[in-house]
Backbone as CSV, one residue per row, in Angstrom:
resi,resn,N_x,N_y,N_z,CA_x,CA_y,CA_z,C_x,C_y,C_z
1,UNK,-61.609,-39.427,-3.190,-62.427,-40.667,-4.022,-62.575,-40.198,-5.555
2,UNK,-62.519,-39.007,-5.763,-62.573,-38.427,-7.124,-61.280,-38.781,-7.737
3,UNK,-59.950,-38.695,-7.087,-58.774,-39.172,-7.675,-58.849,-40.618,-7.966
4,UNK,-59.419,-41.475,-7.071,-59.533,-42.950,-7.319,-60.180,-43.064,-8.520
5,UNK,-61.356,-42.548,-8.812,-62.303,-42.559,-10.051,-61.360,-42.298,-11.137
6,UNK,-60.610,-41.248,-11.368,-59.826,-41.006,-12.476,-58.723,-42.020,-12.536
7,UNK,-58.289,-42.394,-11.576,-57.201,-43.646,-11.817,-57.697,-44.841,-12.492
8,UNK,-58.953,-45.206,-11.912,-59.747,-46.273,-12.387,-60.169,-46.141,-13.748
9,UNK,-60.804,-44.984,-14.132,-61.195,-44.754,-15.536,-60.082,-44.894,-16.508
10,UNK,-58.876,-44.382,-16.262,-57.630,-44.405,-17.244,-57.036,-45.635,-17.076
11,UNK,-57.031,-46.275,-16.169,-56.229,-47.708,-15.922,-57.282,-48.726,-16.824
12,UNK,-58.749,-48.561,-16.611,-59.544,-49.498,-17.346,-59.530,-49.045,-18.933
13,UNK,-59.477,-47.832,-19.262,-59.308,-47.425,-20.585,-58.050,-48.103,-21.132
14,UNK,-57.046,-48.086,-20.443,-55.664,-48.682,-20.868,-55.758,-50.019,-21.022
15,UNK,-56.526,-50.845,-20.306,-56.638,-51.992,-20.420,-57.636,-52.437,-21.733
16,UNK,-58.508,-51.615,-21.831,-59.238,-52.227,-23.120,-58.534,-51.976,-24.410
17,UNK,-57.400,-51.174,-24.387,-56.575,-51.067,-25.476,-56.126,-52.384,-26.001
18,UNK,-56.016,-53.453,-25.067,-55.533,-54.771,-25.336,-56.581,-55.485,-26.337
19,UNK,-57.831,-54.936,-26.451,-58.890,-55.499,-27.443,-58.749,-55.019,-28.780
20,UNK,-57.754,-54.312,-28.968,-57.611,-53.857,-30.592,-57.115,-54.805,-31.454
21,UNK,-56.786,-56.173,-30.979,-56.662,-57.178,-31.785,-57.821,-57.664,-32.324
22,UNK,-58.959,-57.186,-31.781,-60.403,-57.620,-32.466,-60.501,-57.308,-34.064
23,UNK,-59.837,-56.159,-34.406,-59.761,-56.013,-35.897,-59.250,-57.048,-36.708
24,UNK,-58.459,-58.030,-36.071,-57.871,-58.984,-36.945,-58.638,-60.268,-36.934
25,UNK,-59.756,-60.304,-36.192,-60.558,-61.520,-36.020,-61.274,-62.026,-37.364
26,UNK,-61.548,-60.988,-38.086,-62.177,-61.374,-39.211,-61.573,-61.779,-40.399
27,UNK,-60.259,-61.661,-40.254,-59.219,-62.020,-41.388,-59.212,-63.544,-41.791
28,UNK,-59.067,-63.876,-42.921,-59.021,-65.200,-43.260,-57.716,-65.724,-42.972
29,UNK,-57.242,-67.049,-42.824,-55.997,-67.686,-42.251,-55.047,-67.322,-43.132
30,UNK,-55.094,-67.048,-44.470,-54.090,-66.852,-45.555,-53.522,-65.337,-45.190
31,UNK,-54.476,-64.408,-45.233,-54.095,-62.972,-44.865,-53.516,-62.903,-43.436
32,UNK,-54.010,-63.528,-42.564,-53.550,-63.383,-41.207,-52.128,-63.891,-41.034
33,UNK,-51.873,-65.127,-41.668,-50.530,-65.769,-41.744,-49.456,-64.814,-42.358
34,UNK,-49.803,-63.947,-43.390,-48.908,-63.228,-43.971,-48.548,-61.863,-43.117
35,UNK,-49.625,-61.465,-42.235,-49.490,-60.264,-41.340,-48.763,-60.683,-40.024
36,UNK,-48.841,-61.921,-39.721,-48.296,-62.451,-38.297,-46.764,-62.024,-38.285
37,UNK,-46.169,-62.527,-39.524,-44.710,-62.356,-39.209,-44.363,-60.878,-39.275
38,UNK,-45.046,-59.984,-39.958,-44.840,-58.478,-39.991,-45.239,-57.997,-38.447
39,UNK,-46.302,-58.502,-37.787,-46.635,-58.234,-36.404,-45.331,-58.511,-35.544
40,UNK,-44.879,-59.744,-35.651,-43.839,-60.292,-34.850,-42.626,-59.441,-34.977
41,UNK,-42.336,-58.907,-36.194,-41.046,-58.040,-36.384,-41.469,-56.751,-35.779
42,UNK,-42.706,-56.197,-36.088,-42.926,-54.947,-35.351,-42.883,-54.942,-34.022
43,UNK,-43.307,-56.112,-33.359,-43.328,-56.183,-31.763,-41.898,-56.370,-31.353
44,UNK,-40.992,-57.009,-32.151,-39.583,-57.136,-31.507,-38.891,-55.556,-31.709
45,UNK,-39.369,-54.917,-32.545,-38.862,-53.604,-32.529,-39.486,-52.824,-31.433
46,UNK,-40.677,-52.824,-31.188,-41.369,-52.195,-30.158,-40.959,-52.508,-28.823
47,UNK,-40.579,-53.906,-28.472,-40.100,-54.288,-27.338,-38.514,-53.788,-27.005
48,UNK,-37.857,-53.842,-28.080,-36.424,-53.423,-27.921,-36.181,-51.831,-27.794
49,UNK,-37.090,-51.283,-28.548,-37.221,-49.940,-28.370,-37.686,-49.273,-27.136
50,UNK,-38.634,-49.938,-26.594,-39.265,-49.485,-25.369,-38.320,-49.799,-24.168
51,UNK,-37.497,-50.950,-24.358,-36.583,-51.140,-23.338,-35.234,-50.211,-23.346
52,UNK,-34.785,-49.921,-24.426,-33.614,-48.941,-24.612,-34.000,-47.498,-24.689
53,UNK,-35.111,-47.228,-25.123,-35.458,-45.674,-25.163,-36.346,-45.350,-23.919
54,UNK,-36.833,-46.124,-23.236,-37.853,-45.702,-22.264,-37.522,-46.409,-20.745
55,UNK,-37.564,-47.627,-20.815,-37.214,-48.382,-19.398,-35.889,-48.163,-18.942
56,UNK,-34.964,-48.528,-19.673,-33.529,-48.558,-19.073,-33.050,-47.152,-18.821
57,UNK,-33.369,-46.057,-19.735,-32.992,-44.625,-19.145,-33.558,-44.250,-17.842
58,UNK,-35.024,-44.548,-17.791,-35.815,-44.444,-16.510,-35.074,-44.979,-15.223
59,UNK,-34.867,-46.348,-15.264,-34.280,-46.995,-14.304,-33.018,-46.479,-13.967
60,UNK,-32.120,-46.429,-15.186,-30.545,-45.975,-14.764,-30.595,-44.576,-14.225
61,UNK,-31.627,-43.700,-14.683,-31.604,-42.399,-14.037,-31.873,-42.233,-12.475
62,UNK,-32.464,-43.438,-12.020,-32.934,-43.367,-10.612,-32.019,-44.235,-9.849
63,UNK,-31.573,-45.351,-10.151,-30.523,-46.017,-9.458,-29.199,-46.489,-9.994
64,UNK,-28.917,-45.566,-11.339,-27.403,-45.906,-11.798,-27.245,-47.343,-12.270
65,UNK,-25.948,-47.656,-12.046,-25.441,-48.918,-12.381,-26.194,-50.284,-11.797
66,UNK,-26.792,-49.989,-10.804,-27.718,-50.918,-10.278,-28.702,-51.594,-11.080
67,UNK,-29.378,-50.702,-12.079,-30.269,-51.025,-13.037,-29.796,-52.090,-13.826
68,UNK,-28.578,-51.974,-14.311,-27.851,-52.819,-15.314,-27.896,-54.258,-14.694
69,UNK,-27.454,-54.333,-13.314,-27.447,-55.642,-12.563,-28.881,-56.310,-12.774
70,UNK,-29.880,-55.526,-12.418,-31.028,-56.030,-12.346,-31.734,-56.547,-13.753
71,UNK,-31.219,-55.807,-14.659,-31.728,-56.185,-16.209,-30.951,-57.451,-16.677
72,UNK,-29.704,-57.685,-16.072,-29.145,-58.913,-16.468,-29.718,-60.003,-15.684
73,UNK,-29.952,-59.753,-14.411,-30.726,-60.702,-13.546,-32.107,-61.096,-14.112
74,UNK,-32.818,-60.194,-14.858,-34.007,-60.434,-15.463,-34.031,-61.267,-16.631
75,UNK,-33.047,-61.027,-17.460,-32.729,-61.844,-18.662,-32.385,-63.259,-18.056
76,UNK,-31.603,-63.514,-17.097,-31.387,-64.858,-16.577,-32.522,-65.538,-16.052
77,UNK,-33.434,-64.479,-15.336,-34.614,-65.163,-14.758,-35.725,-65.659,-15.834
78,UNK,-35.832,-64.837,-17.077,-36.697,-65.098,-18.113,-36.088,-66.352,-18.804
79,UNK,-34.790,-66.673,-18.826,-34.319,-67.728,-19.330,-34.714,-68.902,-18.603
80,UNK,-34.816,-68.891,-17.260,-35.237,-69.977,-16.463,-36.521,-70.244,-16.584
81,UNK,-37.318,-69.364,-16.473,-38.755,-69.309,-16.847,-39.071,-70.107,-18.012
82,UNK,-38.257,-69.597,-19.137,-38.780,-70.201,-20.530,-38.365,-71.804,-20.519
83,UNK,-37.243,-72.148,-19.802,-36.807,-73.432,-19.580,-37.917,-74.195,-18.817
84,UNK,-38.368,-73.762,-17.998,-39.443,-74.350,-16.991,-40.769,-74.422,-17.953
85,UNK,-41.006,-73.623,-18.640,-42.333,-73.659,-19.622,-42.049,-74.773,-20.339
86,UNK,-40.941,-74.908,-21.105,-40.586,-75.769,-22.205,-40.825,-77.410,-21.432
87,UNK,-40.082,-77.364,-20.364,-40.251,-78.762,-19.589,-41.570,-78.983,-19.288
88,UNK,-42.373,-77.940,-18.734,-43.702,-78.105,-18.211,-44.752,-78.483,-19.553
89,UNK,-44.519,-77.692,-20.521,-45.419,-77.975,-21.710,-45.069,-78.532,-22.871
90,UNK,-43.868,-78.780,-23.051,-43.257,-79.430,-24.288,-42.648,-80.572,-24.083
91,UNK,-43.118,-81.721,-24.646,-42.478,-82.985,-24.430,-42.336,-83.709,-25.718
92,UNK,-42.269,-82.785,-26.856,-41.842,-83.273,-28.229,-40.958,-82.101,-28.774
93,UNK,-40.491,-82.364,-29.935,-39.535,-81.415,-30.521,-40.281,-80.259,-30.900
94,UNK,-41.437,-80.133,-31.560,-42.094,-79.002,-31.621,-43.433,-78.893,-30.772
95,UNK,-43.509,-77.720,-30.072,-44.682,-77.435,-29.196,-45.889,-76.811,-29.988
96,UNK,-46.999,-77.137,-29.676,-48.219,-76.386,-30.203,-48.351,-74.954,-29.800
97,UNK,-47.915,-74.686,-28.659,-47.690,-73.456,-28.044,-46.245,-73.113,-27.706
98,UNK,-45.695,-72.008,-28.245,-44.230,-71.818,-28.096,-44.145,-71.146,-26.693
99,UNK,-43.019,-71.504,-26.035,-42.840,-70.795,-24.553,-42.812,-69.368,-24.699
100,UNK,-42.230,-68.698,-25.734,-42.225,-67.340,-25.832,-43.538,-66.540,-25.836
101,UNK,-44.540,-67.307,-26.163,-45.888,-66.619,-26.134,-46.308,-66.251,-24.667
102,UNK,-45.966,-67.448,-23.914,-46.353,-67.418,-22.325,-45.428,-66.253,-21.557
103,UNK,-44.077,-66.344,-22.082,-42.996,-65.372,-21.693,-43.465,-63.900,-21.944
104,UNK,-43.997,-63.732,-23.161,-44.513,-62.380,-23.561,-45.725,-62.047,-22.521
105,UNK,-46.559,-62.783,-22.081,-47.766,-62.536,-21.238,-47.072,-62.100,-19.878
106,UNK,-46.111,-62.812,-19.500,-45.633,-62.571,-18.112,-44.878,-61.075,-18.204
107,UNK,-43.934,-60.963,-19.073,-43.464,-59.652,-19.396,-44.291,-58.559,-19.532
108,UNK,-45.309,-58.702,-20.294,-46.271,-57.760,-20.646,-47.107,-57.400,-19.256
109,UNK,-47.394,-58.512,-18.453,-48.088,-58.234,-17.216,-47.289,-57.501,-16.291
110,UNK,-46.167,-57.790,-16.276,-45.260,-56.838,-15.283,-45.124,-55.346,-15.639
111,UNK,-45.046,-55.161,-16.915,-45.013,-53.892,-17.448,-46.198,-53.052,-17.435
112,UNK,-47.446,-53.994,-17.605,-48.510,-53.185,-17.163,-48.838,-52.797,-15.781
113,UNK,-48.456,-53.757,-15.092,-48.594,-53.487,-13.628,-47.764,-52.216,-13.104
114,UNK,-46.715,-52.051,-13.783,-45.877,-50.850,-13.447,-46.516,-49.519,-14.181
115,UNK,-47.050,-49.730,-15.226,-48.111,-48.583,-16.003,-48.862,-48.247,-15.035
116,UNK,-49.747,-49.173,-14.351,-50.880,-48.632,-13.517,-50.323,-47.860,-12.140
117,UNK,-49.019,-48.401,-11.910,-48.533,-47.702,-10.697,-47.981,-46.256,-10.939
118,UNK,-47.521,-46.079,-12.128,-47.102,-44.888,-12.628,-48.301,-43.970,-12.625
119,UNK,-49.424,-44.455,-13.395,-50.587,-43.491,-13.341,-51.138,-43.139,-12.186
120,UNK,-51.165,-44.013,-11.379,-51.714,-43.854,-9.844,-50.893,-42.812,-9.118
121,UNK,-49.695,-43.089,-9.307,-48.495,-42.125,-8.588,-48.623,-40.769,-9.066
122,UNK,-48.882,-40.640,-10.570,-49.002,-39.252,-11.093,-50.158,-38.501,-10.792
123,UNK,-51.416,-39.164,-10.714,-52.495,-38.531,-10.246,-52.561,-38.151,-8.776
124,UNK,-51.852,-39.000,-7.942,-51.792,-38.513,-6.515,-50.718,-37.431,-6.405
125,UNK,-49.883,-37.081,-7.263,-49.138,-35.811,-7.568,-49.963,-34.673,-7.879
126,UNK,-50.392,-34.810,-8.979,-51.485,-33.884,-9.528,-52.342,-34.302,-10.632
127,UNK,-53.656,-33.651,-10.750,-54.504,-34.303,-11.726,-54.022,-33.979,-13.389
128,UNK,-53.252,-32.978,-13.471,-52.577,-32.585,-14.611,-51.577,-33.457,-15.044
129,UNK,-50.747,-33.973,-14.206,-49.551,-34.870,-14.239,-50.216,-36.265,-14.681
130,UNK,-51.279,-36.490,-13.777,-51.898,-37.916,-13.945,-52.428,-38.154,-15.476
131,UNK,-53.183,-36.994,-16.004,-53.736,-37.053,-17.330,-52.684,-37.350,-18.296
132,UNK,-51.538,-36.652,-18.292,-50.571,-36.505,-19.288,-49.874,-38.107,-19.206
133,UNK,-49.674,-38.294,-17.882,-49.079,-39.739,-17.821,-49.804,-40.838,-18.485
134,UNK,-51.136,-40.738,-18.146,-52.148,-41.857,-18.638,-52.168,-41.761,-20.231
135,UNK,-52.169,-40.598,-20.780,-52.335,-40.342,-22.020,-51.042,-41.147,-22.716
136,UNK,-49.943,-40.995,-22.079,-48.540,-41.349,-22.701,-48.443,-42.784,-22.614
137,UNK,-49.161,-43.462,-21.417,-49.085,-44.765,-21.398,-50.052,-45.478,-22.397
138,UNK,-51.211,-44.934,-22.558,-52.275,-45.418,-23.647,-51.604,-45.402,-25.064
139,UNK,-51.155,-44.199,-25.408,-50.414,-44.112,-26.606,-49.395,-45.088,-26.867
140,UNK,-48.629,-45.260,-25.821,-47.508,-46.343,-26.046,-48.188,-47.686,-26.044
141,UNK,-49.163,-48.062,-25.528,-49.592,-49.450,-25.588,-50.350,-49.733,-26.771
142,UNK,-50.878,-48.779,-27.660,-51.597,-49.107,-28.945,-50.777,-49.806,-29.805
143,UNK,-49.560,-49.449,-30.117,-48.657,-50.156,-31.173,-48.197,-51.604,-30.406
144,UNK,-47.951,-51.409,-29.027,-47.354,-52.779,-28.513,-48.503,-53.745,-28.432
145,UNK,-49.623,-53.498,-28.178,-50.832,-54.444,-28.104,-50.917,-55.205,-29.240
146,UNK,-50.824,-54.423,-30.539,-51.097,-54.951,-31.856,-50.154,-56.058,-31.903
147,UNK,-48.665,-55.542,-31.641,-47.529,-56.600,-31.510,-47.805,-57.713,-30.795
148,UNK,-48.401,-57.508,-29.709,-48.451,-58.571,-28.719,-49.552,-59.621,-29.093
149,UNK,-50.647,-59.077,-29.951,-51.530,-60.095,-30.326,-51.002,-60.822,-31.397
150,UNK,-50.063,-60.362,-32.329,-49.348,-61.142,-33.240,-48.680,-62.236,-32.701
151,UNK,-47.818,-61.819,-31.659,-47.002,-62.654,-30.966,-47.592,-64.047,-30.503
152,UNK,-48.752,-63.767,-29.835,-49.587,-64.799,-29.247,-50.280,-65.718,-30.440
153,UNK,-50.842,-65.152,-31.346,-51.305,-66.063,-32.412,-50.056,-66.817,-33.132
154,UNK,-49.031,-66.153,-33.443,-47.983,-66.826,-33.977,-47.438,-67.821,-33.067
155,UNK,-47.343,-67.563,-31.771,-46.747,-68.490,-30.760,-47.909,-69.731,-30.472
156,UNK,-48.854,-69.906,-31.167,-49.625,-70.979,-30.893,-51.186,-70.844,-30.599
157,UNK,-51.402,-69.632,-30.016,-52.816,-69.361,-29.437,-53.817,-69.118,-30.676
158,UNK,-54.954,-69.537,-30.493,-56.004,-69.144,-31.296,-56.419,-67.584,-31.267
159,UNK,-57.066,-67.195,-32.120,-57.431,-65.717,-32.184,-58.183,-65.119,-30.893
160,UNK,-59.101,-65.972,-30.480,-60.055,-65.743,-29.360,-59.163,-65.894,-28.032
161,UNK,-58.524,-66.748,-27.896,-57.750,-67.023,-26.746,-56.500,-65.868,-26.713
162,UNK,-55.912,-65.533,-27.668,-54.881,-64.646,-27.674,-55.427,-63.222,-27.305
163,UNK,-56.561,-62.978,-27.836,-57.295,-61.704,-27.328,-57.684,-61.732,-25.958
164,UNK,-58.141,-62.764,-25.392,-58.442,-62.996,-24.145,-57.471,-62.956,-23.152
165,UNK,-56.206,-63.706,-23.417,-55.082,-63.743,-22.667,-54.211,-62.396,-22.733
166,UNK,-54.452,-61.717,-23.676,-53.618,-60.322,-23.818,-54.532,-59.098,-22.929
167,UNK,-55.767,-59.522,-22.847,-56.697,-58.595,-22.147,-56.461,-58.922,-20.592
168,UNK,-56.282,-60.223,-20.310,-56.140,-60.508,-18.836,-54.469,-59.986,-18.450
169,UNK,-53.751,-59.934,-19.352,-52.454,-59.469,-18.901,-52.301,-58.025,-18.717
170,UNK,-53.224,-57.257,-19.621,-53.365,-55.844,-19.523,-53.811,-55.308,-18.352
171,UNK,-55.064,-56.164,-17.640,-55.711,-55.591,-16.530,-54.987,-55.780,-15.322
172,UNK,-53.476,-56.110,-15.219,-52.758,-55.921,-14.115,-52.547,-54.507,-13.824
173,UNK,-52.593,-53.701,-14.917,-52.298,-52.326,-14.680,-53.445,-51.654,-13.603
174,UNK,-54.598,-52.429,-13.621,-55.707,-51.886,-12.581,-55.314,-52.433,-11.188
175,UNK,-54.588,-53.576,-11.086,-54.163,-53.784,-9.667,-53.139,-53.058,-9.319
176,UNK,-52.177,-52.878,-10.430,-50.929,-51.754,-10.054,-51.332,-50.568,-9.360
177,UNK,-52.495,-50.012,-10.094,-52.860,-48.618,-9.745,-53.512,-48.707,-8.380
178,UNK,-54.418,-49.646,-8.112,-55.122,-49.621,-6.753,-54.003,-50.059,-5.628
179,UNK,-53.017,-50.748,-5.889,-52.112,-51.037,-4.943,-51.462,-50.034,-4.447
180,UNK,-51.049,-49.060,-5.628,-50.308,-47.912,-5.361,-51.170,-46.795,-4.649
181,UNK,-52.464,-46.739,-4.969,-53.331,-45.654,-4.491,-53.438,-45.734,-2.883
182,UNK,-53.632,-47.145,-2.400,-53.763,-47.395,-1.087,-52.618,-47.636,-0.327
183,UNK,-51.690,-47.784,-1.019,-50.242,-48.019,-0.155,-49.241,-46.995,-0.224
184,UNK,-49.562,-45.994,-1.124,-48.427,-45.029,-1.181,-48.243,-44.107,0.204
185,UNK,-49.365,-44.141,0.910,-49.110,-43.416,2.257,-48.192,-43.991,3.309
186,UNK,-48.266,-45.393,2.964,-47.514,-46.264,4.065,-46.255,-46.774,3.550
187,UNK,-45.993,-46.804,2.350,-44.819,-47.526,1.602,-44.234,-46.562,0.640
188,UNK,-42.984,-46.348,0.472,-42.423,-45.344,-0.561,-42.436,-46.230,-1.897
189,UNK,-43.598,-46.322,-2.528,-43.585,-46.829,-3.661,-42.544,-46.702,-4.733
190,UNK,-42.288,-45.497,-4.929,-41.498,-44.771,-5.866,-40.100,-45.430,-5.783
191,UNK,-39.624,-45.943,-4.472,-38.307,-46.413,-4.442,-38.349,-47.730,-5.082
192,UNK,-39.357,-48.429,-5.393,-39.379,-49.739,-5.861,-39.336,-49.895,-7.220
193,UNK,-40.012,-48.595,-7.873,-40.234,-48.543,-9.295,-39.211,-48.938,-10.294
194,UNK,-37.855,-48.141,-9.898,-36.882,-48.404,-10.812,-36.343,-49.756,-10.931
195,UNK,-36.628,-50.651,-9.820,-36.148,-52.014,-9.920,-37.119,-52.907,-10.784
196,UNK,-38.316,-52.577,-10.518,-39.373,-53.100,-11.369,-39.256,-52.855,-12.894
197,UNK,-38.988,-51.487,-13.081,-38.620,-51.163,-14.484,-37.520,-52.027,-15.096
198,UNK,-36.545,-52.216,-14.396,-35.358,-52.736,-14.723,-35.501,-54.236,-15.148
199,UNK,-36.479,-54.918,-14.364,-36.899,-56.172,-14.521,-37.692,-56.403,-15.767
200,UNK,-38.530,-55.568,-16.028,-39.547,-55.213,-17.148,-38.395,-55.194,-18.699
201,UNK,-37.622,-54.448,-18.366,-36.719,-54.035,-19.649,-35.954,-55.282,-19.828
202,UNK,-35.296,-55.990,-18.687,-34.650,-57.246,-19.185,-35.505,-58.086,-19.769
203,UNK,-36.717,-58.390,-19.382,-37.736,-59.321,-19.963,-37.932,-59.042,-21.324
204,UNK,-38.084,-57.686,-21.682,-38.406,-57.340,-22.998,-37.307,-57.462,-24.236
205,UNK,-36.032,-57.302,-23.436,-34.892,-57.641,-24.290,-34.738,-59.006,-24.624
206,UNK,-34.989,-59.883,-23.632,-34.884,-61.215,-23.830,-35.828,-61.658,-24.946
207,UNK,-37.224,-61.249,-24.713,-38.099,-61.824,-25.602,-37.999,-61.410,-27.021
208,UNK,-37.521,-60.099,-27.060,-37.287,-59.613,-28.414,-36.075,-60.131,-29.208
209,UNK,-35.061,-60.231,-28.403,-33.800,-60.643,-29.061,-33.575,-62.149,-29.112
210,UNK,-34.202,-62.735,-28.341,-33.794,-64.365,-28.239,-34.930,-65.186,-28.783
211,UNK,-36.191,-64.705,-28.596,-37.336,-65.355,-29.024,-37.941,-65.027,-30.349
212,UNK,-38.095,-63.687,-30.515,-38.821,-63.032,-31.659,-37.922,-63.186,-32.897
213,UNK,-36.614,-62.269,-32.663,-35.760,-61.961,-34.013,-35.472,-63.368,-34.487
214,UNK,-35.024,-64.577,-33.820,-34.794,-65.674,-34.297,-35.901,-66.413,-35.211
215,UNK,-37.184,-66.040,-34.685,-38.250,-66.587,-35.619,-38.245,-65.922,-36.958
216,UNK,-37.744,-64.665,-37.103,-37.668,-64.012,-38.301,-36.745,-64.484,-39.368
217,UNK,-35.714,-65.195,-38.789,-34.527,-65.760,-39.653,-35.035,-67.020,-40.185
218,UNK,-36.184,-67.412,-39.954,-36.741,-68.700,-40.484,-37.363,-68.577,-41.955
219,UNK,-37.550,-67.083,-42.198,-37.969,-66.748,-43.619,-36.815,-66.020,-44.194
220,UNK,-36.321,-66.836,-45.372,-35.031,-66.250,-46.051,-35.170,-65.684,-47.430
221,UNK,-36.591,-65.446,-47.742,-36.852,-64.741,-49.010,-36.420,-63.401,-48.787
222,UNK,-35.680,-62.690,-49.893,-35.181,-61.305,-49.888,-36.233,-60.576,-49.563
223,UNK,-37.503,-60.481,-50.235,-38.448,-59.484,-50.141,-39.011,-59.527,-48.852
224,UNK,-39.202,-60.666,-48.132,-39.830,-60.971,-46.991,-38.857,-60.410,-46.019
225,UNK,-37.846,-60.522,-46.093,-36.462,-60.014,-45.005,-36.599,-58.498,-45.105
226,UNK,-36.662,-58.033,-46.285,-36.802,-56.521,-46.527,-37.907,-55.955,-45.592
227,UNK,-39.055,-56.534,-45.800,-40.367,-56.144,-45.074,-40.288,-56.176,-43.477
228,UNK,-39.595,-57.477,-43.141,-39.370,-57.602,-41.789,-38.454,-56.599,-41.032
229,UNK,-37.367,-56.160,-41.993,-36.585,-55.115,-41.447,-37.197,-53.790,-41.242
230,UNK,-38.126,-53.513,-42.402,-38.738,-52.359,-42.144,-39.789,-52.267,-41.006
231,UNK,-40.476,-53.306,-40.781,-41.197,-53.489,-39.730,-40.749,-53.474,-38.345
232,UNK,-39.416,-53.899,-38.317,-38.664,-53.699,-37.033,-38.213,-52.545,-36.771
233,UNK,-37.622,-51.797,-37.825,-37.514,-50.293,-37.662,-38.699,-49.390,-37.404
234,UNK,-39.866,-49.694,-38.011,-41.077,-48.907,-37.737,-41.331,-49.281,-36.278
235,UNK,-41.140,-50.412,-35.557,-41.668,-50.616,-34.378,-40.684,-49.790,-33.272
236,UNK,-39.541,-49.744,-33.795,-38.335,-48.810,-32.872,-38.791,-47.370,-33.085
237,UNK,-38.939,-47.030,-34.204,-39.298,-45.614,-34.619,-40.564,-45.065,-33.757
238,UNK,-41.689,-46.105,-33.738,-42.932,-45.636,-33.044,-42.833,-45.233,-31.669
239,UNK,-42.164,-46.293,-31.002,-41.606,-46.221,-29.427,-40.754,-45.045,-29.242
240,UNK,-39.864,-44.877,-30.054,-38.841,-43.764,-29.878,-39.505,-42.239,-30.136
241,UNK,-40.306,-42.382,-31.070,-41.065,-40.941,-31.259,-41.981,-40.536,-29.972
242,UNK,-42.353,-41.573,-29.425,-43.327,-41.348,-28.134,-42.388,-40.739,-26.938
243,UNK,-41.177,-40.871,-26.952,-40.142,-40.291,-25.937,-40.124,-38.890,-26.013
244,UNK,-40.358,-38.336,-27.358,-40.181,-36.872,-27.544,-41.443,-36.314,-27.493
245,UNK,-42.680,-36.974,-27.811,-43.981,-36.431,-27.999,-44.301,-36.121,-26.607
246,UNK,-44.275,-36.994,-25.486,-44.757,-36.716,-24.375,-43.690,-36.277,-23.362
247,UNK,-42.526,-35.821,-23.615,-41.505,-35.314,-22.741,-41.920,-33.897,-22.373
């Protein structure tokens, strides 16, 4: 029971990180609009960096070339999902809420569920490993949740709705943790993780490369383009640095 308490404490703490977007609620529309495109650029860098520096190496190290197949299948799956969302929600040239905002929630939900599974599996291995893993996950989530909030607002959600939906997506980590805690004795959960990680990686690549980066091309002012590039690189570097800090 003590281990379960620790697992729940850290996964709930991880879920609360999604509310970091609260700091942007008081900003006026003009300032928020200027920050949004920077947050979108940062998020694209964080998503791509998370895929190539963390998720892909992790899955490839466990299942080899099979991970690449699942990444490709995930990209195709997210393409199909986006098409469905457009057909379901968009019946005109411009949508009030872009499909990529919903896609981001789906991809983030999968990723957060995996985070919860990793935290639970680590604590079931040892308390020390569990604490280290939980800290690594939480530190990884801080920059990503800031970017996710920006993506949702840019995609058409109002700020309150973006904050709420981002939180709901984040609490999937709790369900992933509880699922792992109760079933790890009956099912080899670890054997499934590389496949789920591959699916999350493909989803992040799709969102970052096909949805977010094209949005940045709509701004052609040189100064803004330079700021966007810096934000992308910063997003990549923040995620890249976590690879070495917590190894």
